[in-house]
C-alpha positions in Angstrom: -27.8 -16.7 12.6 -27.6 -12.9 12.7 -30.3 -11.0 10.9 -29.4 -7.9 9.0 -31.6 -4.9 8.6 -30.1 -2.6 5.9 -33.4 -0.9 5.2 -33.9 -0.1 8.9 -30.3 1.2 9.1 -30.8 3.5 6.1 -34.0 4.8 7.7 -32.1 5.6 10.9 -29.4 7.4 8.9 -31.9 9.3 6.9 -33.8 10.4 10.0 -30.7 11.4 11.8 -29.2 13.5 9.0 -32.7 14.8 8.0 -33.6 16.1 11.4 -30.2 17.7 11.9 -30.3 19.5 8.6 -34.0 20.5 8.9 -33.1 22.0 12.3 -30.0 23.8 10.9 -32.0 25.1 7.9 -34.8 26.6 9.9 -32.3 28.0 12.4 -30.8 30.0 9.6 -34.3 31.5 9.2 -34.2 32.6 12.8 -35.8 29.6 14.6 -34.2 28.2 17.7 -32.3 31.4 18.4 -30.7 31.1 15.0 -28.9 33.9 13.2 -31.5 34.6 10.6 -30.8 34.9 6.9 -29.4 38.4 7.0 -26.8 37.5 9.7 -25.9 34.3 7.9 -25.4 36.3 4.8 -22.9 38.5 6.6 -20.9 35.4 7.7 -21.0 34.2 4.1 -19.8 37.5 2.8 -16.9 37.4 5.3 -15.7 34.1 3.8 -16.0 35.3 0.2 -19.4 34.2 -1.0 -20.9 36.8 -3.3 -23.7 37.7 -3.7 -23.9 36.6 -0.1 -27.7 37.1 0.4 -28.3 34.8 -2.6 -26.1 32.1 -1.1 -27.6 32.5 2.4 -31.1 31.9 1.0 -29.9 29.0 -1.2 -28.1 27.2 1.7 -31.0 27.9 4.2 -33.7 26.5 1.8 -31.5 23.6 0.7 -30.8 22.5 4.3 -34.4 22.8 5.3 -35.9 21.1 2.3 -33.3 18.4 1.9 -33.8 17.6 5.6 -37.5 17.2 5.1 -37.1 15.1 2.0 -34.6 12.8 3.7 -36.9 12.3 6.7 -39.7 11.4 4.3 -37.5 9.4 2.0 -38.4 11.5 -1.0 -35.6 11.6 -3.6 -33.1 10.6 -0.8 -30.1 10.2 -3.2 -30.4 13.8 -4.4 -31.3 15.2 -1.0 -28.3 13.5 0.6 -26.0 14.6 -2.2 -27.1 18.2 -1.7 -26.3 17.9 2.0 -22.9 16.3 1.2 -22.1 19.3 -1.0 -23.0 21.8 1.8 -20.9 19.8 4.3 -17.9 19.6 1.8 -18.0 23.4 1.2 -18.3 24.1 5.0 -15.2 21.8 5.6 -13.2 23.6 2.8 -14.2 27.2 3.6 -14.8 27.2 7.3 -13.8 24.2 9.5 -11.0 22.5 7.6 -8.4 25.2 8.3 -9.0 24.7 12.0 -8.0 21.1 11.9 -10.0 18.0 12.7 -11.4 18.3 16.2 -14.6 20.1 17.0 -13.1 21.5 20.2 -10.9 23.7 17.9 -13.8 24.5 15.5 -12.5 21.8 13.2 -14.2 19.6 10.7 -14.9 16.5 12.8 -18.7 16.9 12.9 -19.0 17.9 9.2 -16.7 15.0 8.2 -19.3 12.6 9.7 -22.2 14.5 8.0 -20.3 14.3 4.7 -19.6 10.6 4.8 -23.1 9.7 6.1 -24.7 11.8 3.4 -22.5 10.2 0.8 -23.5 6.7 2.0 -27.2 7.6 1.7 -26.6 9.1 -1.8 -24.8 6.0 -2.9 -27.2 3.4 -1.4 -30.5 5.2 -1.7 -33.1 5.6 1.1 -34.0 1.9 1.5 -37.4 0.2 1.5 -38.9 2.7 3.9 -38.6 5.6 1.5 -41.6 7.1 -0.1 -39.8 7.6 -3.4 -36.4 6.0 -3.8 -35.8 6.0 -7.6 -33.5 9.0 -7.7 
């Protein structure tokens, strides 16, 4: 008989997405040779987000905090939904026009992030979450 471990699977998904988005969030603040909020703001301005500095801070803080919350399993549905929104917008505004594959700056990576985040948002964080009601 095969045992199933859905709670452990959700933990692995949360940890994977959480670590990636925490890292991307703090990178936008300048960590890990990241662009910093000002430079990220310029990129957002170039694709039509105004006021760009507001959006730069909103995205940077959302990625950082949602990543931490997913790692801990605190409001995982909401945290994952926020990440799904960021991935969807990045697909629509930046990567989608380049096609599917990452080699062409396409949406391949963000497509996986979007679907994984939606799966967590729909199923919750599992038994190993600190707070899994929302």
